[in-house]
SERO-4910 file (N, C-alpha, C, O; in steps of 0.05 Angstrom, whole numbers):
BEGIN
 pado doro    nc1    nc2    nc3   cac1   cac2   cac3    cc1    cc2    cc3    oc1    oc2    oc3
  Unk    A    -68    937    -24    -81    925      1   -107    910     -6   -108    886     -3
  Unk    A   -123    922    -14   -149    905    -24   -147    883    -46   -157    860    -43
  Unk    A   -131    893    -72   -124    877    -87   -112    852    -72   -124    831    -74
  Unk    A    -93    852    -59    -79    834    -55    -91    811    -37    -84    787    -37
  Unk    A   -108    821    -23   -127    808     -3   -146    793    -21   -151    770    -13
  Unk    A   -160    803    -47   -179    789    -61   -162    774    -70   -169    752    -60
  Unk    A   -137    771    -86   -116    755    -98   -109    724    -77   -111    700    -82
  Unk    A   -102    737    -59   -100    708    -35   -118    698    -28   -113    675    -21
  Unk    A   -146    708    -24   -174    699    -16   -179    683    -43   -178    659    -40
  Unk    A   -182    690    -65   -202    675    -87   -168    651    -99   -175    633   -114
  Unk    A   -152    651    -96   -134    631   -104   -114    617    -90    -98    600    -98
  Unk    A   -118    629    -58   -105    616    -39   -128    602    -23   -137    580    -30
  Unk    A   -138    616     -4   -154    612      7   -186    595      8   -199    583     26
  Unk    A   -191    601    -16   -220    588    -27   -211    562    -40   -223    542    -34
  Unk    A   -188    562    -60   -183    542    -72   -177    522    -47   -191    502    -43
  Unk    A   -154    529    -31   -156    501    -12   -175    488      7   -175    467     19
  Unk    A   -197    514      4   -225    504     19   -232    482      2   -232    460     13
  Unk    A   -237    483    -21   -250    467    -42   -234    441    -44   -246    419    -44
  Unk    A   -209    443    -45   -191    422    -52   -176    405    -29   -158    390    -34
  Unk    A   -189    413      1   -177    403     23   -171    378     26   -148    373     33
  Unk    A   -191    356     22   -198    335     24   -174    319      6   -154    311     18
  Unk    A   -176    317    -18   -156    312    -44   -130    321    -33   -114    303    -28
  Unk    A   -122    347    -27    -95    358    -18    -85    338      3    -62    329      2
  Unk    A   -101    333     20    -98    318     48    -83    292     43    -63    282     53
  Unk    A   -105    280     18    -95    255     20    -71    247      6    -63    224      7
  Unk    A    -51    273    -15    -25    270    -24     -6    276     -5     18    271    -10
  Unk    A    -15    289     23      2    298     46      5    281     68     -9    287     87
  Unk    A     23    256     72     23    241     95     51    234     99     55    230    123
  Unk    A     67    231     89     96    230     92    114    252    103    118    271     88
  Unk    A    125    252    126    144    267    133    166    273    118    177    253    110
  Unk    A    179    298    111    202    291     97    221    298    122    218    313    141
  Unk    A    247    275    113    265    273    130    280    298    151    285    298    175
  Unk    A    283    312    136    298    340    141    280    346    166    284    339    189
  Unk    A    259    362    158    232    372    176    233    349    203    240    354    226
  Unk    A    226    327    193    222    307    222    247    305    237    245    296    260
  Unk    A    277    314    228    302    311    248    305    336    259    319    339    278
  Unk    A    289    359    245    292    382    263    270    384    286    274    396    308
  Unk    A    243    370    277    228    366    301    242    350    327    244    358    350
  Unk    A    249    325    316    263    308    334    287    315    353    294    304    373
  Unk    A    296    333    343    325    345    355    314    372    375    329    388    385
  Unk    A    288    373    377    277    386    402    274    378    423    261    357    427
  Unk    A    289    394    446    284    377    479    258    365    481    239    374    467
  Unk    A    257    344    498    236    340    511    216    361    530    223    375    548
  Unk    A    189    357    519    173    378    535    172    405    517    155    422    525
  Unk    A    186    412    498    186    436    480    156    440    472    141    421    470
  Unk    A    150    465    467    132    479    459    131    489    430    142    510    424
  Unk    A    117    472    409    131    481    381    101    489    365     82    476    372
  Unk    A     98    507    346     82    519    340     88    510    309    110    513    299
  Unk    A     66    499    294     68    491    265     44    509    254     20    510    261
  Unk    A     60    526    233     45    556    225     39    542    194     55    533    177
  Unk    A      8    543    192      6    530    163     10    496    165     25    481    151
  Unk    A     -9    488    186      3    458    192    -12    444    172     -4    421    169
  Unk    A    -36    452    156    -47    440    136    -65    414    153    -82    418    171
  Unk    A    -59    395    144    -72    366    155    -60    358    182    -70    341    198
  Unk    A    -38    372    185    -27    367    216     -6    341    209     -1    327    229
  Unk    A      3    334    187     22    316    188     51    316    198     67    297    197
  Unk    A     55    338    207     81    338    220     77    346    253     95    351    269
  Unk    A     49    345    259     42    354    295     51    327    306     71    328    321
  Unk    A     43    307    301     51    279    315     89    265    311    101    246    321
  Unk    A     94    283    295    124    269    294    139    264    317    148    242    323
  Unk    A    142    289    334    161    280    362    136    282    386    123    302    392
  Unk    A    136    254    397    112    252    418    124    259    442    110    252    461
  Unk    A    148    274    448    154    277    475    151    311    473    158    326    491
  Unk    A    140    318    451    140    347    452    109    356    455     92    338    453
  Unk    A    100    384    458     78    392    453     69    411    427     79    433    425
  Unk    A     56    405    413     58    419    385     30    433    381     11    419    388
  Unk    A     26    456    373      3    468    364      2    481    339     15    500    333
  Unk    A    -16    469    322    -18    476    293    -36    498    291    -53    502    308
  Unk    A    -34    515    270    -54    533    256    -49    532    223    -29    527    211
  Unk    A    -74    540    215    -73    544    193   -106    560    183   -125    560    198
  Unk    A   -105    571    158   -125    592    151   -142    580    139   -160    594    132
  Unk    A   -145    546    131   -162    536    115   -178    522    135   -164    503    145
  Unk    A   -203    523    147   -223    510    161   -223    482    154   -222    464    171
  Unk    A   -225    478    126   -229    445    125   -202    436    124   -204    411    125
  Unk    A   -179    441    123   -161    423    133   -152    428    157   -130    418    162
  Unk    A   -166    444    179   -160    440    206   -182    421    219   -183    408    240
  Unk    A   -201    424    196   -222    400    207   -209    373    214   -211    359    235
  Unk    A   -194    367    186   -182    342    190   -156    333    205   -149    311    212
  Unk    A   -144    359    209   -119    352    236   -135    348    261   -130    327    273
  Unk    A   -152    362    271   -175    362    292   -183    332    290   -175    319    309
  Unk    A   -197    319    271   -202    291    274   -181    274    280   -185    253    293
  Unk    A   -158    281    273   -130    257    275   -121    264    303   -100    253    309
  Unk    A   -132    283    325   -129    285    349   -107    308    350    -93    306    370
  Unk    A   -102    327    337    -80    346    338    -96    376    354   -120    381    353
  Unk    A    -80    387    364    -88    414    384    -87    431    357    -64    431    348
  Unk    A   -107    446    340   -105    460    328   -126    483    326   -149    482    336
  Unk    A   -116    503    312   -133    527    310   -135    542    281   -117    542    265
  Unk    A   -153    552    279   -159    568    250   -150    596    254   -160    610    271
  Unk    A   -130    604    235   -119    630    247   -104    641    218    -98    627    200
  Unk    A   -100    670    218    -85    676    199    -54    676    204    -46    684    226
  Unk    A    -38    669    187      1    673    198      5    705    199     26    716    206
  Unk    A    -15    715    194     -2    749    196     -7    758    228      5    774    242
  Unk    A    -32    740    234    -39    747    263    -43    721    276    -62    706    275
  Unk    A    -21    718    289    -22    694    301    -32    693    335    -17    707    349
  Unk    A    -52    680    348    -57    683    372    -46    666    399    -56    651    416
  Unk    A    -25    676    396      1    666    414      9    692    429     11    716    422
  Unk    A     13    678    451     35    707    471     64    705    456     74    687    443
  Unk    A     71    726    461    106    731    455    123    718    472    128    725    495
  Unk    A    133    696    457    168    682    461    148    661    478    155    652    499
  Unk    A    127    655    468    113    630    482    123    599    470    113    577    477
  Unk    A    148    603    446    148    573    433    178    570    427    192    585    414
  Unk    A    184    549    436    217    540    444    222    531    406    245    530    396
  Unk    A    203    528    393    206    520    360    189    526    341    167    518    347
  Unk    A    191    536    319    169    546    304    176    525    271    198    520    260
  Unk    A    156    518    265    158    503    235    144    520    223    126    531    237
  Unk    A    147    529    193    128    537    174    139    523    148    162    525    138
  Unk    A    119    509    139    123    490    121    108    493     92     87    481     89
  Unk    A    123    514     66    102    516     44     76    537     50     53    532     42
  Unk    A     84    560     64     67    578     68     67    600     58     48    609     45
  Unk    A     91    616     65     89    649     53     95    650     24    100    673     16
  Unk    A     96    637     12    101    635    -16     74    636    -23     74    639    -48
  Unk    A     52    635    -16     23    640    -23     21    665    -12     -4    669    -14
  Unk    A     30    684     -1     32    713      8     46    726    -21     67    718    -33
  Unk    A     27    748    -29     32    756    -54     49    782    -56     53    793    -78
  Unk    A     60    790    -32     72    815    -38    100    812     -9     94    801     13
  Unk    A    124    821    -14    142    822      2    135    827     31    138    813     51
  Unk    A    123    851     27    116    858     58    100    841     78    104    836    101
  Unk    A     81    833     60     69    806     80     83    790     85     83    779    107
  Unk    A    100    782     65    117    752     68    138    752     94    144    733    109
  Unk    A    148    785     94    164    795    117    147    793    144    155    781    163
  Unk    A    124    805    144    101    804    161    104    779    175    110    774    198
  Unk    A    100    764    156     93    732    167    118    726    186    117    719    210
  Unk    A    137    728    174    162    721    187    170    736    213    181    727    233
  Unk    A    164    754    211    163    775    238    142    765    262    147    767    286
  Unk    A    120    757    253     99    742    271    110    723    285    110    721    310
  Unk    A    121    704    268    131    678    279    157    686    291    165    666    303
  Unk    A    174    705    293    193    712    305    187    723    336    201    721    356
  Unk    A    163    734    332    149    747    352    150    723    374    165    722    393
  Unk    A    128    702    368    120    677    384    140    660    396    133    645    414
  Unk    A    169    662    385    190    651    390    200    657    408    198    681    413
  Unk    A    216    640    430    226    653    455    259    657    446    269    650    424
  Unk    A    270    669    465    298    676    460    318    650    459    317    634    477
  Unk    A    337    647    436    350    622    437    330    596    423    339    573    421
  Unk    A    301    606    413    290    591    398    298    586    372    309    603    358
  Unk    A    294    560    362    300    558    332    270    556    308    251    545    318
  Unk    A    267    564    287    254    566    269    259    554    243    283    557    237
  Unk    A    243    538    223    248    522    206    226    540    187    203    548    193
  Unk    A    241    544    162    221    563    140    224    536    115    245    525    110
  Unk    A    199    530    104    211    518     73    194    540     55    176    553     66
  Unk    A    200    544     32    184    553     12    188    546    -17    212    541    -20
  Unk    A    176    545    -37    179    537    -66    209    552    -78    214    576    -78
  Unk    A    227    527    -90    244    544   -103    236    556   -132    221    541   -145
  Unk    A    243    576   -142    243    574   -171    264    555   -191    260    547   -214
  Unk    A    291    550   -170    302    534   -186    294    505   -182    302    492   -163
  Unk    A    282    496   -197    268    467   -198    275    453   -223    276    467   -243
  Unk    A    282    423   -223    280    408   -247    253    405   -257    247    411   -280
  Unk    A    239    397   -242    213    382   -258    188    404   -262    167    399   -274
  Unk    A    197    431   -250    179    453   -263    193    477   -264    208    487   -248
  Unk    A    184    488   -291    199    504   -310    179    530   -299    154    533   -301
  Unk    A    201    549   -285    178    580   -281    197    604   -300    221    608   -301
  Unk    A    175    620   -316    185    641   -329    185    668   -313    193    690   -320
  Unk    A    172    661   -290    174    684   -275    165    674   -242    153    654   -236
  Unk    A    175    696   -226    171    691   -191    146    686   -190    139    663   -183
  Unk    A    123    709   -198     97    706   -192     79    688   -215     76    694   -239
  Unk    A     65    662   -201     51    640   -225     34    632   -212     37    635   -188
  Unk    A     16    622   -218    -13    608   -221     -8    575   -228     -5    566   -251
  Unk    A     -6    562   -207      0    535   -207    -29    517   -210    -43    520   -191
  Unk    A    -37    501   -226    -62    493   -226    -66    468   -210    -47    453   -210
  Unk    A    -91    458   -193    -91    438   -179   -121    426   -191   -143    437   -190
  Unk    A   -112    396   -205   -129    389   -224   -150    365   -201   -141    342   -198
  Unk    A   -172    372   -190   -190    363   -172   -202    343   -183   -217    347   -202
  Unk    A   -196    308   -172   -209    290   -183   -243    287   -172   -254    291   -151
  Unk    A   -249    281   -194   -286    281   -191   -296    265   -172   -320    270   -169
  Unk    A   -285    242   -151   -297    238   -135   -287    257   -103   -294    250    -80
  Unk    A   -274    277   -110   -269    301    -88   -294    320    -96   -306    331    -78
  Unk    A   -298    321   -115   -322    351   -123   -341    349   -110   -351    327   -105
  Unk    A   -351    372   -101   -376    373    -90   -403    362   -106   -409    367   -129
  Unk    A   -416    347    -88   -434    337    -99   -434    307   -100   -452    291   -104
  Unk    A   -406    304    -93   -391    273    -91   -402    264    -67   -413    279    -51
  Unk    A   -399    236    -63   -408    224    -31   -387    234    -12   -374    216     -3
  Unk    A   -380    257     -5   -362    271     13   -358    255     38   -335    249     46
  Unk    A   -382    246     51   -380    231     75   -361    208     61   -341    206     75
  Unk    A   -360    196     46   -343    168     38   -318    171     34   -303    154     43
  Unk    A   -306    195     18   -286    202     17   -274    212     43   -254    200     53
  Unk    A   -285    233     56   -279    238     82   -267    213    103   -244    214    113
  Unk    A   -284    196    107   -277    171    122   -264    158    106   -247    151    121
  Unk    A   -256    146     79   -226    140     70   -205    158     79   -184    151     88
  Unk    A   -213    181     75   -186    192     84   -175    194    108   -152    199    114
  Unk    A   -197    190    123   -185    187    156   -177    162    157   -154    161    165
  Unk    A   -189    136    153   -184    115    151   -155    109    142   -141     94    155
  Unk    A   -146    121    120   -123    112    109   -101    129    125    -78    122    123
  Unk    A   -107    155    142    -86    168    150    -81    151    181    -59    150    191
  Unk    A   -106    139    193    -95    122    215    -85    100    206    -69     91    222
  Unk    A    -88     86    185    -72     63    177    -44     67    174    -26     53    182
  Unk    A    -44     86    162     -9     94    157      3    101    193     22     91    204
  Unk    A    -14    119    203     -1    116    236      1     92    252     18     89    270
  Unk    A    -18     73    244    -12     46    249     15     35    249     30     25    266
  Unk    A     16     39    224     49     27    203     65     39    216     82     25    228
  Unk    A     67     64    218     89     81    233     96     73    261    120     76    268
  Unk    A     79     64    276     76     58    301     89     33    308    107     30    324
  Unk    A     77     16    292     95    -17    287    124    -21    282    141    -35    293
  Unk    A    123      1    257    149     -1    253    175      9    283    194     -3    291
  Unk    A    163     36    291    183     40    313    185     21    337    203     17    353
  Unk    A    159      8    334    160    -12    361    185    -40    350    203    -49    363
  Unk    A    179    -45    332    208    -60    325    236    -52    324    255    -67    329
  Unk    A    237    -34    320    259    -16    322    271    -14    351    296    -16    355
  Unk    A    252    -10    370    258    -12    402    259    -44    408    273    -51    426
  Unk    A    246    -59    395    249    -86    402    279    -94    397    295   -102    414
  Unk    A    284    -90    369    312    -95    363    340    -87    377    362    -98    379
  Unk    A    325    -62    386    346    -48    405    353    -58    433    374    -54    446
  Unk    A    330    -70    440    330    -75    470    332   -111    469    333   -123    491
  Unk    A    333   -126    446    348   -154    443    372   -151    438    387   -169    446
  Unk    A    384   -127    424    413   -122    422    430   -116    452    452   -127    457
  Unk    A    418   -102    466    427    -89    489    431   -106    509    449   -103    526
  Unk    A    409   -135    507    401   -152    526    430   -172    523    443   -180    542
  Unk    A    436   -180    496    453   -194    488    480   -184    499    496   -201    508
  Unk    A    486   -160    500    511   -152    503    518   -151    532    540   -149    541
  Unk    A    496   -153    544    506   -159    573    493   -192    588    489   -199    612
  Unk    A    491   -204    568    489   -231    576    462   -243    573    461   -267    569
  Unk    A    439   -228    574    414   -235    571    400   -244    544    380   -235    534
  Unk    A    417   -264    536    403   -275    506    380   -287    509    368   -292    488
  Unk    A    365   -298    539    344   -318    536    325   -292    553    311   -298    573
  Unk    A    328   -264    543    311   -246    552    287   -243    529    293   -238    506
  Unk    A    257   -248    537    237   -247    526    217   -227    530    198   -227    515
  Unk    A    218   -207    554    212   -191    564    220   -170    552    244   -167    556
  Unk    A    207   -150    536    210   -125    524    198    -97    529    178    -88    518
  Unk    A    215    -84    549    197    -60    560    196    -35    541    213    -17    542
  Unk    A    169    -36    520    169     -8    501    171     15    517    156     15    537
  Unk    A    184     32    515    180     58    529    164     79    514    163    100    526
  Unk    A    148     76    485    126     92    480     99     85    490     92     62    489
  Unk    A     85    104    500     57    104    508     42     95    485     50    107    466
  Unk    A     28     82    481      6     80    453    -23     77    457    -40     68    441
  Unk    A    -26     85    480    -60     84    490    -69    107    467    -86    101    450
  Unk    A    -58    128    467    -71    153    451    -68    138    428    -88    126    419
  Unk    A    -52    136    418    -47    129    391    -67    103    383    -76    103    360
  Unk    A    -74     84    397    -86     54    392   -118     70    395   -135     60    381
  Unk    A   -128     95    413   -158    106    408   -158    116    382   -176    111    366
  Unk    A   -136    133    375   -150    141    349   -150    126    324   -165    134    306
  Unk    A   -131     96    319   -141     82    306   -156     69    299   -160     62    275
  Unk    A   -170     60    324   -184     40    334   -188     14    318   -168     10    304
  Unk    A   -203     -1    317   -201    -31    297   -205    -20    264   -225     -9    256
  Unk    A   -181    -26    248   -177    -22    223   -173    -51    213   -167    -53    189
  Unk    A   -174    -69    225   -166   -100    216   -181   -111    196   -174   -133    188
  Unk    A   -207    -97    184   -226   -109    169   -219    -92    135   -228    -97    113
  Unk    A   -199    -72    143   -191    -57    120   -173    -67    100   -153    -80    109
  Unk    A   -174    -65     74   -154    -79     56   -148    -51     41   -164    -43     23
  Unk    A   -130    -40     47   -111    -14     42    -87    -13     30    -68    -16     45
  Unk    A    -82    -11      8    -55    -11     -7    -34     10     10    -41     31     19
  Unk    A    -11      3     11     13     16     23     20     39      9     29     37    -13
  Unk    A     16     61     19     23     84      3     44     99      8     47    119     -6
  Unk    A     68     94     34     86    101     40    109     99     13    114     80     -1
  Unk    A    120    125     11    135    135    -13    161    134      2    167    142     25
  Unk    A    178    122    -18    209    134     -4    223    156    -11    230    158    -35
  Unk    A    228    173      3    237    198      6    270    201      1    282    188     19
  Unk    A    285    212    -15    309    215    -22    318    243      1    304    261     11
  Unk    A    346    234      3    359    256     29    366    286      8    374    288    -15
  Unk    A    359    304     26    362    334     18    381    337     10    401    324     17
  Unk    A    383    359    -11    410    372    -26    421    396     -8    405    411      2
  Unk    A    443    399     -6    453    425     14    461    447     -6    460    439    -29
  Unk    A    468    472     -3    475    489    -21    502    482    -28    517    470    -12
  Unk    A    510    490    -52    543    482    -64    546    459    -80    563    456    -98
  Unk    A    523    439    -70    530    411    -87    514    417   -116    495    432   -120
  Unk    A    528    400   -135    529    407   -168    496    401   -180    485    417   -196
  Unk    A    484    376   -170    463    374   -175    445    362   -157    453    351   -136
  Unk    A    417    363   -164    395    365   -152    379    338   -155    359    339   -169
  Unk    A    385    313   -143    371    289   -146    345    295   -152    337    316   -142
  Unk    A    326    278   -170    300    274   -168    294    255   -154    304    233   -157
  Unk    A    268    262   -126    253    243   -111    232    241   -116    222    262   -125
  Unk    A    217    221   -114    183    225   -114    181    238    -83    199    236    -67
  Unk    A    163    249    -80    153    264    -60    123    259    -52    113    245    -70
  Unk    A    106    264    -33     84    254    -24     61    270    -45     39    261    -51
  Unk    A     71    294    -55     53    304    -74     46    287   -103     24    288   -115
  Unk    A     77    266   -111     74    258   -135     63    227   -128     73    207   -138
  Unk    A     41    227   -112     36    197   -110     15    181   -131      7    158   -129
  Unk    A      7    205   -154     -7    190   -170     -5    204   -197      6    226   -196
  Unk    A    -14    197   -219    -13    208   -244    -30    235   -238    -21    256   -248
  Unk    A    -49    237   -224    -65    259   -222    -53    283   -207    -60    306   -212
  Unk    A    -37    277   -189    -22    297   -174      0    304   -190      9    327   -185
  Unk    A     13    289   -210     40    294   -225     24    317   -245     35    339   -247
  Unk    A      0    314   -258    -14    329   -275    -15    354   -264    -12    373   -280
  Unk    A    -18    358   -238    -23    390   -224      2    405   -236     -1    429   -242
  Unk    A     28    393   -240     50    406   -242     55    412   -273     77    422   -278
  Unk    A     36    405   -297     37    408   -316     42    436   -329     60    444   -344
  Unk    A     18    450   -319     12    476   -337     15    501   -320     -4    516   -315
  Unk    A     42    505   -310     46    528   -292     49    553   -314     63    551   -334
  Unk    A     35    577   -307     39    597   -321     46    624   -309     34    631   -289
  Unk    A     64    637   -318     72    668   -300     50    683   -299     31    683   -315
  Unk    A     53    698   -278     39    725   -280     61    747   -290     83    751   -280
  Unk    A     51    758   -307     63    782   -319     56    809   -315     36    811   -330
  Unk    A     60    831   -304     53    857   -299     45    862   -273     51    846   -255
  Unk    A     30    886   -270     13    896   -242    -13    880   -246    -25    876   -267
  Unk    A    -17    873   -219    -40    856   -207    -65    880   -207    -68    899   -192
  Unk    A    -79    873   -224   -111    889   -223   -132    876   -209   -147    886   -193
  Unk    A   -133    854   -217   -155    842   -198   -149    814   -203   -131    810   -220
  Unk    A   -164    791   -189   -157    768   -189   -168    757   -213   -155    739   -223
  Unk    A   -193    763   -227   -205    750   -251   -189    754   -276   -189    739   -296
  Unk    A   -174    775   -272   -154    788   -299   -128    769   -290   -116    761   -310
  Unk    A   -120    763   -273    -97    748   -263   -106    721   -272    -92    713   -290
  Unk    A   -123    705   -266   -132    683   -281   -128    681   -307   -115    664   -318
  Unk    A   -140    700   -317   -147    700   -348   -114    700   -359   -105    684   -375
  Unk    A   -102    717   -347    -66    727   -361    -59    698   -357    -50    685   -377
  Unk    A    -62    684   -333    -45    659   -331    -61    627   -337    -55    604   -330
  Unk    A    -80    637   -351    -90    606   -363    -71    591   -386    -61    604   -404
  Unk    A    -67    568   -384    -45    551   -400    -50    558   -424    -71    557   -435
  Unk    A    -24    569   -434    -16    575   -466     -1    554   -484     -3    552   -508
  Unk    A     16    537   -466     27    516   -480      7    495   -491    -14    491   -478
  Unk    A     12    483   -514     -6    467   -528     -9    445   -507    -30    441   -494
  Unk    A     17    428   -506     19    406   -488     -1    408   -463    -21    395   -457
  Unk    A      9    428   -451     -5    432   -418    -39    437   -422    -57    431   -406
  Unk    A    -43    450   -448    -67    456   -454    -89    428   -457   -109    423   -445
  Unk    A    -75    413   -478    -86    389   -476    -90    372   -455   -111    360   -450
  Unk    A    -65    370   -439    -65    355   -413    -88    364   -394   -100    348   -380
  Unk    A    -92    388   -395   -117    403   -375   -144    396   -398   -164    388   -386
  Unk    A   -145    397   -418   -169    391   -425   -181    359   -425   -204    351   -422
  Unk    A   -160    346   -428   -164    321   -426   -174    307   -399   -185    285   -398
  Unk    A   -167    325   -374   -172    319   -346   -202    328   -352   -216    308   -348
  Unk    A   -213    345   -359   -230    365   -353   -255    347   -367   -278    344   -360
  Unk    A   -238    334   -394   -266    316   -400   -274    293   -384   -297    283   -384
  Unk    A   -244    280   -365   -257    261   -356   -270    270   -323   -274    254   -305
  Unk    A   -275    291   -322   -296    305   -299   -279    322   -280   -291    334   -262
  Unk    A   -248    326   -282   -228    338   -263   -245    372   -264   -258    384   -282
  Unk    A   -240    377   -240   -239    412   -242   -213    425   -240   -196    412   -228
  Unk    A   -208    445   -247   -181    457   -241   -181    488   -227   -196    507   -232
  Unk    A   -163    486   -210   -169    507   -192   -133    519   -195   -113    505   -194
  Unk    A   -134    550   -200   -107    562   -198    -98    574   -167   -109    590   -153
  Unk    A    -77    561   -164    -64    572   -137    -40    593   -144    -23    589   -162
  Unk    A    -42    617   -128    -24    633   -135      1    633   -113     -4    639    -90
  Unk    A     25    627   -122     59    624   -112     74    643   -110     68    659   -128
  Unk    A     87    649   -100    111    673   -107    133    650   -100    136    644    -77
  Unk    A    146    639   -121    165    616   -118    190    635   -113    188    657   -123
  Unk    A    213    631    -99    234    641    -87    265    628    -97    272    604    -98
  Unk    A    278    649   -103    307    651   -115    324    644    -91    319    649    -67
  Unk    A    348    631   -103    362    625    -76    371    648    -71    374    666    -88
  Unk    A    380    650    -35    383    673    -23    367    687    -15    372    701      5
  Unk    A    339    688    -29    318    707    -24    306    703     10    303    720     28
  Unk    A    303    678     11    292    676     36    309    683     58    300    694     78
  Unk    A    333    677     55    358    688     74    351    718     81    347    725    104
  Unk    A    352    734     58    353    758     56    328    773     65    330    795     77
  Unk    A    303    760     59    278    764     75    284    760    111    282    776    130
  Unk    A    290    738    110    291    733    143    316    755    161    317    761    185
  Unk    A    328    761    146    349    779    157    337    811    158    350    831    164
  Unk    A    317    810    153    311    835    157    295    836    180    284    857    184
  Unk    A    290    811    200    280    810    224    302    809    237    316    789    239
  Unk    A    308    840    253    332    842    265    334    824    293    355    831    303
  Unk    A    322    807    307    321    797    324    324    766    318    316    751    335
  Unk    A    335    755    291    341    731    287    366    728    277    376    749    270
  Unk    A    380    708    275    405    702    258    396    678    241    381    659    248
  Unk    A    408    683    215    406    655    198    422    633    204    445    636    195
  Unk    A    419    610    216    436    593    221    445    578    191    468    584    182
  Unk    A    429    561    178    437    552    157    414    558    138    393    566    147
  Unk    A    417    554    104    407    554     91    409    530     73    431    527     64
  Unk    A    389    508     64    397    491     47    371    483     29    349    493     34
  Unk    A    375    464      9    349    468    -19    348    433     -3    366    419      8
  Unk    A    318    429     -7    302    403      1    281    398    -10    263    414     -7
  Unk    A    278    378    -24    253    369    -42    248    396    -63    224    395    -68
  Unk    A    257    413    -74    254    430    -94    244    453    -73    224    467    -81
  Unk    A    255    458    -52    245    485    -30    271    495    -22    290    480    -16
  Unk    A    271    522    -24    293    538     -4    286    531     23    262    526     28
  Unk    A    300    531     38    290    531     67    316    536     87    338    527     83
  Unk    A    309    551    106    328    569    123    318    557    155    295    552    164
  Unk    A    342    554    166    335    551    200    349    573    212    373    577    207
  Unk    A    332    591    229    338    619    245    340    606    272    329    586    280
  Unk    A    360    628    287    357    624    313    353    655    327    367    674    320
  Unk    A    332    656    347    320    685    357    342    693    380    347    681    401
  Unk    A    354    717    370    371    722    387    362    737    417    379    741    434
***
């Protein structure tokens, strides 16, 4: 247990604390299938986002009440600055009452837990806080990926930190730019939604013979969002929104490749170059990192090139899931039934319902 805790502390918790701002700046576009799950929840539902990171899913459905949690204080700080209700806590010990939530999501979290027992414990904790009849959605990295090749299920995946995000750089300026970018994206999202509502209401007015109607009754209360956004008219920011392709369900012959928000720059793509397997029994985190240093010439050259440009490399622990493994694990939670398993953006995903 001590070695497991040491591994996760060194290669998950500490790493995300150090790369939080850079990591957050690559996570801003909600994936369609997750957004669909959130938007399908009834009005006034209480939703838990376990491992919420920077909170990009907490504001998707404005008619629900979402609570986010994450073990990384730096990411929680970013989510809090965006106006979300969040807390720092461990997914193995959630500070919520049993049966409190109508729905739970857990996106790209439990693959960072280093034993099957801990992954199962996290799922059981999520089912504990879910009410009877409530649904949960869980995403984990898939071993079966086209852009990444894994030699084993337990791997170290590097994150190459850009120099401007490194400690000692102007962190206040970086943090402010990150917040401004998030606010600008939220403003664009809001304006896009308003335009859709306007078109819909114009169409409805025309259908009942009110072609000359000019008054549009927008249903969304934008006061809170506008308060968060403030006046950003002076900013000259590029549009970072990326087109996200549809998910692939089990049984389809091919998995089309789509750009996701993690691949928003060449530096982010480089983070997927030199994945190395962990082979053998875990003895200590230092030895694990040494065993998993890049051994491929191309990958090593890429890493060395980035280091010469001032990048820092951090190794993150992952357990990548094989097809059916997440279903099998969730099935060990006796009070949950698996409704659906699917493949989305190179993740294995399940939707479960609490009995």
